PDB file of N, CA, C and O in Angstrom:
ATOM      1  N   MET A   1      20.142 -13.396   1.269  1.00  0.00           N
ATOM      2  CA  MET A   1      18.867 -13.004   0.692  1.00  0.00           C
ATOM      3  C   MET A   1      18.886 -13.298  -0.806  1.00  0.00           C
ATOM      4  O   MET A   1      19.908 -13.108  -1.466  1.00  0.00           O
ATOM      5  N   THR A   2      17.775 -13.753  -1.331  1.00  0.00           N
ATOM      6  CA  THR A   2      17.649 -14.051  -2.750  1.00  0.00           C
ATOM      7  C   THR A   2      17.525 -12.754  -3.532  1.00  0.00           C
ATOM      8  O   THR A   2      16.788 -11.847  -3.145  1.00  0.00           O
ATOM      9  N   LYS A   3      18.252 -12.681  -4.629  1.00  0.00           N
ATOM     10  CA  LYS A   3      18.159 -11.492  -5.481  1.00  0.00           C
ATOM     11  C   LYS A   3      16.955 -11.618  -6.402  1.00  0.00           C
ATOM     12  O   LYS A   3      16.598 -12.713  -6.836  1.00  0.00           O
ATOM     13  N   LEU A   4      16.341 -10.487  -6.690  1.00  0.00           N
ATOM     14  CA  LEU A   4      15.198 -10.465  -7.603  1.00  0.00           C
ATOM     15  C   LEU A   4      15.685 -10.417  -9.037  1.00  0.00           C
ATOM     16  O   LEU A   4      16.753  -9.877  -9.325  1.00  0.00           O
ATOM     17  N   LEU A   5      14.904 -10.979  -9.923  1.00  0.00           N
ATOM     18  CA  LEU A   5      15.215 -10.875 -11.340  1.00  0.00           C
ATOM     19  C   LEU A   5      15.066  -9.428 -11.779  1.00  0.00           C
ATOM     20  O   LEU A   5      14.263  -8.678 -11.224  1.00  0.00           O
ATOM     21  N   LEU A   6      15.830  -9.051 -12.758  1.00  0.00           N
ATOM     22  CA  LEU A   6      15.769  -7.690 -13.279  1.00  0.00           C
ATOM     23  C   LEU A   6      14.340  -7.352 -13.677  1.00  0.00           C
ATOM     24  O   LEU A   6      13.709  -8.096 -14.428  1.00  0.00           O
ATOM     25  N   GLY A   7      13.837  -6.246 -13.182  1.00  0.00           N
ATOM     26  CA  GLY A   7      12.488  -5.795 -13.505  1.00  0.00           C
ATOM     27  C   GLY A   7      11.401  -6.398 -12.632  1.00  0.00           C
ATOM     28  O   GLY A   7      10.229  -6.048 -12.771  1.00  0.00           O
ATOM     29  N   MET A   8      11.776  -7.299 -11.737  1.00  0.00           N
ATOM     30  CA  MET A   8      10.786  -7.929 -10.861  1.00  0.00           C
ATOM     31  C   MET A   8      10.633  -7.107  -9.591  1.00  0.00           C
ATOM     32  O   MET A   8      11.599  -6.900  -8.857  1.00  0.00           O
ATOM     33  N   LEU A   9       9.419  -6.642  -9.335  1.00  0.00           N
ATOM     34  CA  LEU A   9       9.147  -5.871  -8.132  1.00  0.00           C
ATOM     35  C   LEU A   9       8.697  -6.796  -7.012  1.00  0.00           C
ATOM     36  O   LEU A   9       7.868  -7.677  -7.239  1.00  0.00           O
ATOM     37  N   PRO A  10       9.231  -6.610  -5.798  1.00  0.00           N
ATOM     38  CA  PRO A  10       8.733  -7.420  -4.685  1.00  0.00           C
ATOM     39  C   PRO A  10       7.302  -7.021  -4.351  1.00  0.00           C
ATOM     40  O   PRO A  10       6.918  -5.869  -4.552  1.00  0.00           O
ATOM     41  N   ARG A  11       6.525  -7.944  -3.852  1.00  0.00           N
ATOM     42  CA  ARG A  11       5.148  -7.646  -3.440  1.00  0.00           C
ATOM     43  C   ARG A  11       5.151  -6.939  -2.097  1.00  0.00           C
ATOM     44  O   ARG A  11       4.415  -5.972  -1.903  1.00  0.00           O
ATOM     45  N   GLY A  12       5.982  -7.418  -1.157  1.00  0.00           N
ATOM     46  CA  GLY A  12       6.083  -6.803   0.159  1.00  0.00           C
ATOM     47  C   GLY A  12       7.199  -5.772   0.163  1.00  0.00           C
ATOM     48  O   GLY A  12       8.372  -6.116   0.015  1.00  0.00           O
ATOM     49  N   LEU A  13       6.834  -4.513   0.331  1.00  0.00           N
ATOM     50  CA  LEU A  13       7.806  -3.419   0.266  1.00  0.00           C
ATOM     51  C   LEU A  13       8.190  -2.935   1.659  1.00  0.00           C
ATOM     52  O   LEU A  13       7.355  -2.885   2.561  1.00  0.00           O
ATOM     53  N   THR A  14       9.459  -2.579   1.824  1.00  0.00           N
ATOM     54  CA  THR A  14       9.871  -1.920   3.054  1.00  0.00           C
ATOM     55  C   THR A  14       9.259  -0.521   3.063  1.00  0.00           C
ATOM     56  O   THR A  14       8.729  -0.060   2.052  1.00  0.00           O
ATOM     57  N   ARG A  15       9.334   0.131   4.182  1.00  0.00           N
ATOM     58  CA  ARG A  15       8.806   1.498   4.296  1.00  0.00           C
ATOM     59  C   ARG A  15       9.473   2.412   3.266  1.00  0.00           C
ATOM     60  O   ARG A  15       8.806   3.204   2.600  1.00  0.00           O
ATOM     61  N   GLU A  16      10.788   2.293   3.145  1.00  0.00           N
ATOM     62  CA  GLU A  16      11.528   3.134   2.190  1.00  0.00           C
ATOM     63  C   GLU A  16      11.129   2.813   0.753  1.00  0.00           C
ATOM     64  O   GLU A  16      10.951   3.718  -0.062  1.00  0.00           O
ATOM     65  N   GLN A  17      10.989   1.521   0.444  1.00  0.00           N
ATOM     66  CA  GLN A  17      10.571   1.124  -0.898  1.00  0.00           C
ATOM     67  C   GLN A  17       9.152   1.593  -1.195  1.00  0.00           C
ATOM     68  O   GLN A  17       8.868   2.072  -2.293  1.00  0.00           O
ATOM     69  N   ALA A  18       8.262   1.454  -0.215  1.00  0.00           N
ATOM     70  CA  ALA A  18       6.873   1.882  -0.407  1.00  0.00           C
ATOM     71  C   ALA A  18       6.800   3.388  -0.633  1.00  0.00           C
ATOM     72  O   ALA A  18       6.029   3.859  -1.469  1.00  0.00           O
ATOM     73  N   ALA A  19       7.606   4.141   0.116  1.00  0.00           N
ATOM     74  CA  ALA A  19       7.642   5.599  -0.069  1.00  0.00           C
ATOM     75  C   ALA A  19       8.100   5.945  -1.474  1.00  0.00           C
ATOM     76  O   ALA A  19       7.492   6.777  -2.148  1.00  0.00           O
ATOM     77  N   ALA A  20       9.178   5.303  -1.915  1.00  0.00           N
ATOM     78  CA  ALA A  20       9.693   5.564  -3.269  1.00  0.00           C
ATOM     79  C   ALA A  20       8.679   5.126  -4.324  1.00  0.00           C
ATOM     80  O   ALA A  20       8.481   5.824  -5.318  1.00  0.00           O
ATOM     81  N   TYR A  21       8.038   3.978  -4.114  1.00  0.00           N
ATOM     82  CA  TYR A  21       7.044   3.463  -5.057  1.00  0.00           C
ATOM     83  C   TYR A  21       5.901   4.450  -5.239  1.00  0.00           C
ATOM     84  O   TYR A  21       5.383   4.617  -6.343  1.00  0.00           O
ATOM     85  N   CYS A  22       5.510   5.108  -4.139  1.00  0.00           N
ATOM     86  CA  CYS A  22       4.414   6.085  -4.185  1.00  0.00           C
ATOM     87  C   CYS A  22       4.867   7.440  -4.720  1.00  0.00           C
ATOM     88  O   CYS A  22       4.037   8.305  -4.997  1.00  0.00           O
ATOM     89  N   GLY A  23       6.168   7.629  -4.866  1.00  0.00           N
ATOM     90  CA  GLY A  23       6.667   8.908  -5.346  1.00  0.00           C
ATOM     91  C   GLY A  23       6.856   9.928  -4.243  1.00  0.00           C
ATOM     92  O   GLY A  23       7.027  11.117  -4.512  1.00  0.00           O
ATOM     93  N   CYS A  24       6.828   9.469  -3.006  1.00  0.00           N
ATOM     94  CA  CYS A  24       7.065  10.378  -1.883  1.00  0.00           C
ATOM     95  C   CYS A  24       8.567  10.637  -1.781  1.00  0.00           C
ATOM     96  O   CYS A  24       9.371   9.711  -1.889  1.00  0.00           O
ATOM     97  N   GLU A  25       8.934  11.879  -1.575  1.00  0.00           N
ATOM     98  CA  GLU A  25      10.356  12.223  -1.504  1.00  0.00           C
ATOM     99  C   GLU A  25      10.996  11.801  -0.195  1.00  0.00           C
ATOM    100  O   GLU A  25      12.213  11.624  -0.134  1.00  0.00           O
ATOM    101  N   THR A  26      10.194  11.635   0.865  1.00  0.00           N
ATOM    102  CA  THR A  26      10.721  11.214   2.157  1.00  0.00           C
ATOM    103  C   THR A  26       9.804  10.159   2.765  1.00  0.00           C
ATOM    104  O   THR A  26       8.629  10.059   2.411  1.00  0.00           O
ATOM    105  N   VAL A  27      10.365   9.372   3.690  1.00  0.00           N
ATOM    106  CA  VAL A  27       9.517   8.396   4.388  1.00  0.00           C
ATOM    107  C   VAL A  27       8.525   9.111   5.296  1.00  0.00           C
ATOM    108  O   VAL A  27       7.446   8.589   5.574  1.00  0.00           O
ATOM    109  N   GLU A  28       8.886  10.295   5.753  1.00  0.00           N
ATOM    110  CA  GLU A  28       7.955  11.069   6.582  1.00  0.00           C
ATOM    111  C   GLU A  28       6.718  11.472   5.773  1.00  0.00           C
ATOM    112  O   GLU A  28       5.603  11.466   6.295  1.00  0.00           O
ATOM    113  N   ALA A  29       6.916  11.819   4.511  1.00  0.00           N
ATOM    114  CA  ALA A  29       5.781  12.149   3.644  1.00  0.00           C
ATOM    115  C   ALA A  29       4.907  10.910   3.441  1.00  0.00           C
ATOM    116  O   ALA A  29       3.679  11.000   3.449  1.00  0.00           O
ATOM    117  N   PHE A  30       5.543   9.763   3.261  1.00  0.00           N
ATOM    118  CA  PHE A  30       4.797   8.513   3.130  1.00  0.00           C
ATOM    119  C   PHE A  30       4.027   8.208   4.408  1.00  0.00           C
ATOM    120  O   PHE A  30       2.867   7.800   4.351  1.00  0.00           O
ATOM    121  N   ASP A  31       4.664   8.403   5.559  1.00  0.00           N
ATOM    122  CA  ASP A  31       3.980   8.199   6.845  1.00  0.00           C
ATOM    123  C   ASP A  31       2.734   9.074   6.948  1.00  0.00           C
ATOM    124  O   ASP A  31       1.711   8.650   7.486  1.00  0.00           O
ATOM    125  N   ALA A  32       2.828  10.292   6.432  1.00  0.00           N
ATOM    126  CA  ALA A  32       1.672  11.196   6.442  1.00  0.00           C
ATOM    127  C   ALA A  32       0.554  10.625   5.560  1.00  0.00           C
ATOM    128  O   ALA A  32      -0.621  10.720   5.913  1.00  0.00           O
ATOM    129  N   TRP A  33       0.912  10.041   4.429  1.00  0.00           N
ATOM    130  CA  TRP A  33      -0.091   9.408   3.565  1.00  0.00           C
ATOM    131  C   TRP A  33      -0.785   8.275   4.300  1.00  0.00           C
ATOM    132  O   TRP A  33      -1.999   8.106   4.188  1.00  0.00           O
ATOM    133  N   VAL A  34      -0.006   7.490   5.061  1.00  0.00           N
ATOM    134  CA  VAL A  34      -0.592   6.383   5.819  1.00  0.00           C
ATOM    135  C   VAL A  34      -1.529   6.940   6.887  1.00  0.00           C
ATOM    136  O   VAL A  34      -2.644   6.444   7.048  1.00  0.00           O
ATOM    137  N   ARG A  35      -1.094   7.959   7.613  1.00  0.00           N
ATOM    138  CA  ARG A  35      -1.942   8.559   8.657  1.00  0.00           C
ATOM    139  C   ARG A  35      -3.232   9.123   8.071  1.00  0.00           C
ATOM    140  O   ARG A  35      -4.292   9.035   8.691  1.00  0.00           O
ATOM    141  N   ARG A  36      -3.139   9.704   6.870  1.00  0.00           N
ATOM    142  CA  ARG A  36      -4.317  10.292   6.213  1.00  0.00           C
ATOM    143  C   ARG A  36      -5.145   9.250   5.466  1.00  0.00           C
ATOM    144  O   ARG A  36      -6.151   9.579   4.839  1.00  0.00           O
ATOM    145  N   LYS A  37      -4.707   7.972   5.540  1.00  0.00           N
ATOM    146  CA  LYS A  37      -5.394   6.843   4.896  1.00  0.00           C
ATOM    147  C   LYS A  37      -5.429   6.952   3.378  1.00  0.00           C
ATOM    148  O   LYS A  37      -6.338   6.432   2.731  1.00  0.00           O
ATOM    149  N   ILE A  38      -4.436   7.629   2.818  1.00  0.00           N
ATOM    150  CA  ILE A  38      -4.279   7.658   1.370  1.00  0.00           C
ATOM    151  C   ILE A  38      -3.818   6.281   0.906  1.00  0.00           C
ATOM    152  O   ILE A  38      -4.283   5.769  -0.113  1.00  0.00           O
ATOM    153  N   VAL A  39      -2.907   5.693   1.660  1.00  0.00           N
ATOM    154  CA  VAL A  39      -2.444   4.325   1.407  1.00  0.00           C
ATOM    155  C   VAL A  39      -2.631   3.531   2.704  1.00  0.00           C
ATOM    156  O   VAL A  39      -2.655   4.110   3.790  1.00  0.00           O
ATOM    157  N   PRO A  40      -2.762   2.210   2.589  1.00  0.00           N
ATOM    158  CA  PRO A  40      -2.961   1.400   3.790  1.00  0.00           C
ATOM    159  C   PRO A  40      -1.682   1.295   4.616  1.00  0.00           C
ATOM    160  O   PRO A  40      -0.590   1.571   4.118  1.00  0.00           O
ATOM    161  N   PRO A  41      -1.820   0.897   5.875  1.00  0.00           N
ATOM    162  CA  PRO A  41      -0.639   0.686   6.722  1.00  0.00           C
ATOM    163  C   PRO A  41       0.080  -0.602   6.321  1.00  0.00           C
ATOM    164  O   PRO A  41      -0.349  -1.315   5.414  1.00  0.00           O
ATOM    165  N   ALA A  42       1.162  -0.877   7.006  1.00  0.00           N
ATOM    166  CA  ALA A  42       1.892  -2.127   6.775  1.00  0.00           C
ATOM    167  C   ALA A  42       0.967  -3.314   7.018  1.00  0.00           C
ATOM    168  O   ALA A  42       0.000  -3.217   7.773  1.00  0.00           O
ATOM    169  N   MET A  43       1.275  -4.434   6.368  1.00  0.00           N
ATOM    170  CA  MET A  43       0.485  -5.643   6.561  1.00  0.00           C
ATOM    171  C   MET A  43       0.563  -6.064   8.035  1.00  0.00           C
ATOM    172  O   MET A  43       1.624  -5.969   8.652  1.00  0.00           O
ATOM    173  N   PRO A  44      -0.545  -6.521   8.589  1.00  0.00           N
ATOM    174  CA  PRO A  44      -0.559  -6.904  10.005  1.00  0.00           C
ATOM    175  C   PRO A  44       0.575  -7.871  10.345  1.00  0.00           C
ATOM    176  O   PRO A  44       0.818  -8.847   9.635  1.00  0.00           O
ATOM    177  N   GLY A  45       1.256  -7.575  11.446  1.00  0.00           N
ATOM    178  CA  GLY A  45       2.329  -8.434  11.918  1.00  0.00           C
ATOM    179  C   GLY A  45       3.638  -8.295  11.173  1.00  0.00           C
ATOM    180  O   GLY A  45       4.566  -9.075  11.389  1.00  0.00           O
ATOM    181  N   THR A  46       3.721  -7.292  10.284  1.00  0.00           N
ATOM    182  CA  THR A  46       4.942  -7.107   9.496  1.00  0.00           C
ATOM    183  C   THR A  46       5.336  -5.633   9.477  1.00  0.00           C
ATOM    184  O   THR A  46       4.617  -4.764   9.968  1.00  0.00           O
ATOM    185  N   CYS A  47       6.476  -5.393   8.906  1.00  0.00           N
ATOM    186  CA  CYS A  47       6.931  -4.028   8.606  1.00  0.00           C
ATOM    187  C   CYS A  47       6.995  -3.864   7.096  1.00  0.00           C
ATOM    188  O   CYS A  47       7.862  -3.161   6.578  1.00  0.00           O
ATOM    189  N   ARG A  48       6.073  -4.514   6.391  1.00  0.00           N
ATOM    190  CA  ARG A  48       6.046  -4.495   4.920  1.00  0.00           C
ATOM    191  C   ARG A  48       4.688  -4.017   4.421  1.00  0.00           C
ATOM    192  O   ARG A  48       3.642  -4.305   5.004  1.00  0.00           O
ATOM    193  N   TRP A  49       4.747  -3.276   3.318  1.00  0.00           N
ATOM    194  CA  TRP A  49       3.540  -2.778   2.661  1.00  0.00           C
ATOM    195  C   TRP A  49       3.277  -3.623   1.434  1.00  0.00           C
ATOM    196  O   TRP A  49       4.198  -3.965   0.692  1.00  0.00           O
ATOM    197  N   ASP A  50       2.012  -3.957   1.226  1.00  0.00           N
ATOM    198  CA  ASP A  50       1.605  -4.752   0.064  1.00  0.00           C
ATOM    199  C   ASP A  50       1.499  -3.820  -1.147  1.00  0.00           C
ATOM    200  O   ASP A  50       0.679  -2.902  -1.172  1.00  0.00           O
ATOM    201  N   ARG A  51       2.343  -4.078  -2.143  1.00  0.00           N
ATOM    202  CA  ARG A  51       2.369  -3.233  -3.348  1.00  0.00           C
ATOM    203  C   ARG A  51       0.999  -3.196  -4.026  1.00  0.00           C
ATOM    204  O   ARG A  51       0.574  -2.142  -4.499  1.00  0.00           O
ATOM    205  N   LYS A  52       0.307  -4.333  -4.078  1.00  0.00           N
ATOM    206  CA  LYS A  52      -1.002  -4.368  -4.733  1.00  0.00           C
ATOM    207  C   LYS A  52      -2.047  -3.581  -3.939  1.00  0.00           C
ATOM    208  O   LYS A  52      -2.932  -2.961  -4.529  1.00  0.00           O
ATOM    209  N   ALA A  53      -1.952  -3.602  -2.617  1.00  0.00           N
ATOM    210  CA  ALA A  53      -2.881  -2.819  -1.783  1.00  0.00           C
ATOM    211  C   ALA A  53      -2.639  -1.325  -1.999  1.00  0.00           C
ATOM    212  O   ALA A  53      -3.583  -0.535  -2.035  1.00  0.00           O
ATOM    213  N   ILE A  54      -1.373  -0.946  -2.141  1.00  0.00           N
ATOM    214  CA  ILE A  54      -1.048   0.461  -2.444  1.00  0.00           C
ATOM    215  C   ILE A  54      -1.637   0.832  -3.792  1.00  0.00           C
ATOM    216  O   ILE A  54      -2.266   1.882  -3.927  1.00  0.00           O
ATOM    217  N   ASP A  55      -1.439  -0.021  -4.794  1.00  0.00           N
ATOM    218  CA  ASP A  55      -1.994   0.255  -6.128  1.00  0.00           C
ATOM    219  C   ASP A  55      -3.502   0.425  -6.074  1.00  0.00           C
ATOM    220  O   ASP A  55      -4.048   1.347  -6.681  1.00  0.00           O
ATOM    221  N   ARG A  56      -4.175  -0.458  -5.352  1.00  0.00           N
ATOM    222  CA  ARG A  56      -5.637  -0.392  -5.275  1.00  0.00           C
ATOM    223  C   ARG A  56      -6.097   0.902  -4.608  1.00  0.00           C
ATOM    224  O   ARG A  56      -7.042   1.544  -5.068  1.00  0.00           O
ATOM    225  N   ALA A  57      -5.421   1.280  -3.517  1.00  0.00           N
ATOM    226  CA  ALA A  57      -5.786   2.519  -2.820  1.00  0.00           C
ATOM    227  C   ALA A  57      -5.584   3.731  -3.720  1.00  0.00           C
ATOM    228  O   ALA A  57      -6.431   4.623  -3.765  1.00  0.00           O
ATOM    229  N   LEU A  58      -4.466   3.764  -4.434  1.00  0.00           N
ATOM    230  CA  LEU A  58      -4.202   4.906  -5.313  1.00  0.00           C
ATOM    231  C   LEU A  58      -5.125   4.900  -6.524  1.00  0.00           C
ATOM    232  O   LEU A  58      -5.539   5.964  -6.985  1.00  0.00           O
ATOM    233  N   ASP A  59      -5.457   3.714  -7.050  1.00  0.00           N
ATOM    234  CA  ASP A  59      -6.420   3.628  -8.152  1.00  0.00           C
ATOM    235  C   ASP A  59      -7.777   4.182  -7.730  1.00  0.00           C
ATOM    236  O   ASP A  59      -8.421   4.918  -8.479  1.00  0.00           O
ATOM    237  N   ARG A  60      -8.203   3.817  -6.516  1.00  0.00           N
ATOM    238  CA  ARG A  60      -9.498   4.298  -6.010  1.00  0.00           C
ATOM    239  C   ARG A  60      -9.456   5.813  -5.842  1.00  0.00           C
ATOM    240  O   ARG A  60     -10.394   6.511  -6.228  1.00  0.00           O
ATOM    241  N   LEU A  61      -8.361   6.323  -5.262  1.00  0.00           N
ATOM    242  CA  LEU A  61      -8.233   7.759  -5.017  1.00  0.00           C
ATOM    243  C   LEU A  61      -8.205   8.562  -6.314  1.00  0.00           C
ATOM    244  O   LEU A  61      -8.782   9.647  -6.390  1.00  0.00           O
ATOM    245  N   SER A  62      -7.540   8.032  -7.322  1.00  0.00           N
ATOM    246  CA  SER A  62      -7.415   8.762  -8.583  1.00  0.00           C
ATOM    247  C   SER A  62      -8.634   8.612  -9.484  1.00  0.00           C
ATOM    248  O   SER A  62      -8.726   9.264 -10.524  1.00  0.00           O
ATOM    249  N   GLY A  63      -9.579   7.745  -9.083  1.00  0.00           N
ATOM    250  CA  GLY A  63     -10.783   7.566  -9.881  1.00  0.00           C
ATOM    251  C   GLY A  63     -10.668   6.448 -10.900  1.00  0.00           C
ATOM    252  O   GLY A  63     -11.606   6.217 -11.663  1.00  0.00           O
ATOM    253  N   LEU A  64      -9.535   5.746 -10.932  1.00  0.00           N
ATOM    254  CA  LEU A  64      -9.389   4.635 -11.867  1.00  0.00           C
ATOM    255  C   LEU A  64     -10.199   3.420 -11.452  1.00  0.00           C
ATOM    256  O   LEU A  64     -10.510   2.558 -12.275  1.00  0.00           O
ATOM    257  N   LEU A  65     -10.537   3.356 -10.176  1.00  0.00           N
ATOM    258  CA  LEU A  65     -11.305   2.241  -9.648  1.00  0.00           C
ATOM    259  C   LEU A  65     -12.496   2.824  -8.896  1.00  0.00           C
ATOM    260  O   LEU A  65     -12.340   3.410  -7.825  1.00  0.00           O
ATOM    261  N   ALA A  66     -13.672   2.662  -9.459  1.00  0.00           N
ATOM    262  CA  ALA A  66     -14.878   3.183  -8.818  1.00  0.00           C
ATOM    263  C   ALA A  66     -15.123   2.432  -7.519  1.00  0.00           C
ATOM    264  O   ALA A  66     -14.904   1.222  -7.459  1.00  0.00           O
ATOM    265  N   PRO A  67     -15.573   3.128  -6.477  1.00  0.00           N
ATOM    266  CA  PRO A  67     -15.807   2.476  -5.181  1.00  0.00           C
ATOM    267  C   PRO A  67     -16.691   1.232  -5.281  1.00  0.00           C
ATOM    268  O   PRO A  67     -16.419   0.229  -4.622  1.00  0.00           O
ATOM    269  N   GLU A  68     -17.742   1.286  -6.097  1.00  0.00           N
ATOM    270  CA  GLU A  68     -18.629   0.126  -6.192  1.00  0.00           C
ATOM    271  C   GLU A  68     -17.953  -1.036  -6.915  1.00  0.00           C
ATOM    272  O   GLU A  68     -18.291  -2.194  -6.667  1.00  0.00           O
ATOM    273  N   ALA A  69     -17.004  -0.746  -7.805  1.00  0.00           N
ATOM    274  CA  ALA A  69     -16.277  -1.810  -8.496  1.00  0.00           C
ATOM    275  C   ALA A  69     -15.183  -2.392  -7.621  1.00  0.00           C
ATOM    276  O   ALA A  69     -14.724  -3.510  -7.853  1.00  0.00           O
ATOM    277  N   ALA A  70     -14.771  -1.647  -6.629  1.00  0.00           N
ATOM    278  CA  ALA A  70     -13.668  -2.075  -5.777  1.00  0.00           C
ATOM    279  C   ALA A  70     -14.103  -3.073  -4.719  1.00  0.00           C
ATOM    280  O   ALA A  70     -13.261  -3.678  -4.056  1.00  0.00           O
ATOM    281  N   GLY A  71     -15.400  -3.252  -4.554  1.00  0.00           N
ATOM    282  CA  GLY A  71     -15.848  -4.130  -3.488  1.00  0.00           C
ATOM    283  C   GLY A  71     -15.767  -3.395  -2.165  1.00  0.00           C
ATOM    284  O   GLY A  71     -16.120  -2.219  -2.080  1.00  0.00           O
ATOM    285  N   GLN A  72     -15.308  -4.076  -1.146  1.00  0.00           N
ATOM    286  CA  GLN A  72     -15.252  -3.456   0.164  1.00  0.00           C
ATOM    287  C   GLN A  72     -14.079  -2.487   0.283  1.00  0.00           C
ATOM    288  O   GLN A  72     -13.072  -2.605  -0.415  1.00  0.00           O
ATOM    289  N   SER A  73     -14.244  -1.531   1.185  1.00  0.00           N
ATOM    290  CA  SER A  73     -13.185  -0.557   1.434  1.00  0.00           C
ATOM    291  C   SER A  73     -12.054  -1.226   2.193  1.00  0.00           C
ATOM    292  O   SER A  73     -12.227  -2.316   2.739  1.00  0.00           O
ATOM    293  N   PHE A  74     -10.892  -0.577   2.230  1.00  0.00           N
ATOM    294  CA  PHE A  74      -9.777  -1.113   2.997  1.00  0.00           C
ATOM    295  C   PHE A  74     -10.168  -1.250   4.459  1.00  0.00           C
ATOM    296  O   PHE A  74      -9.820  -2.241   5.101  1.00  0.00           O
ATOM    297  N   GLU A  75     -10.886  -0.268   4.995  1.00  0.00           N
ATOM    298  CA  GLU A  75     -11.294  -0.306   6.389  1.00  0.00           C
ATOM    299  C   GLU A  75     -12.190  -1.518   6.668  1.00  0.00           C
ATOM    300  O   GLU A  75     -12.047  -2.173   7.701  1.00  0.00           O
ATOM    301  N   GLU A  76     -13.125  -1.818   5.734  1.00  0.00           N
ATOM    302  CA  GLU A  76     -13.987  -2.982   5.899  1.00  0.00           C
ATOM    303  C   GLU A  76     -13.162  -4.273   5.876  1.00  0.00           C
ATOM    304  O   GLU A  76     -13.365  -5.173   6.692  1.00  0.00           O
ATOM    305  N   TRP A  77     -12.232  -4.342   4.926  1.00  0.00           N
ATOM    306  CA  TRP A  77     -11.369  -5.517   4.828  1.00  0.00           C
ATOM    307  C   TRP A  77     -10.542  -5.664   6.094  1.00  0.00           C
ATOM    308  O   TRP A  77     -10.449  -6.759   6.648  1.00  0.00           O
ATOM    309  N   ALA A  78      -9.935  -4.565   6.563  1.00  0.00           N
ATOM    310  CA  ALA A  78      -9.079  -4.608   7.749  1.00  0.00           C
ATOM    311  C   ALA A  78      -9.870  -5.054   8.984  1.00  0.00           C
ATOM    312  O   ALA A  78      -9.363  -5.814   9.808  1.00  0.00           O
ATOM    313  N   ALA A  79     -11.113  -4.577   9.106  1.00  0.00           N
ATOM    314  CA  ALA A  79     -11.939  -4.961  10.252  1.00  0.00           C
ATOM    315  C   ALA A  79     -12.219  -6.466  10.239  1.00  0.00           C
ATOM    316  O   ALA A  79     -12.248  -7.105  11.291  1.00  0.00           O
ATOM    317  N   GLN A  80     -12.420  -7.017   9.071  1.00  0.00           N
ATOM    318  CA  GLN A  80     -12.683  -8.456   8.957  1.00  0.00           C
ATOM    319  C   GLN A  80     -11.448  -9.292   9.229  1.00  0.00           C
ATOM    320  O   GLN A  80     -11.554 -10.444   9.649  1.00  0.00           O
ATOM    321  N   HIS A  81     -10.250  -8.705   8.987  1.00  0.00           N
ATOM    322  CA  HIS A  81      -9.010  -9.452   9.134  1.00  0.00           C
ATOM    323  C   HIS A  81      -8.207  -9.055  10.360  1.00  0.00           C
ATOM    324  O   HIS A  81      -7.036  -9.416  10.479  1.00  0.00           O
ATOM    325  N   ALA A  82      -8.825  -8.316  11.274  1.00  0.00           N
ATOM    326  CA  ALA A  82      -8.137  -7.904  12.506  1.00  0.00           C
ATOM    327  C   ALA A  82      -7.920  -9.119  13.390  1.00  0.00           C
ATOM    328  O   ALA A  82      -8.701 -10.070  13.388  1.00  0.00           O
ATOM    329  N   ASP A  83      -6.841  -9.054  14.138  1.00  0.00           N
ATOM    330  CA  ASP A  83      -6.511 -10.178  15.046  1.00  0.00           C
ATOM    331  C   ASP A  83      -7.557 -10.412  16.062  1.00  0.00           C
ATOM    332  O   ASP A  83      -7.424 -11.315  16.889  1.00  0.00           O
TER     333      ASP A  83
END
């Protein structure tokens, strides 16, 4: 596996990395966030979470990104990109 440069964050995060990135103390807590739609699920066909999608979801939730400025919701995007 290729090593990342110091300070370089991967875009596709494992479940454990995504949990830590979100500040969840356990992966079970992160799973609860996914179930509650606080953060999106893993990218379709993978076991990886998109770091930018997590950022966007948390920005919207915290009020940093107004819904109208965000464009479509994650659910709308997911419906358009479903298999």
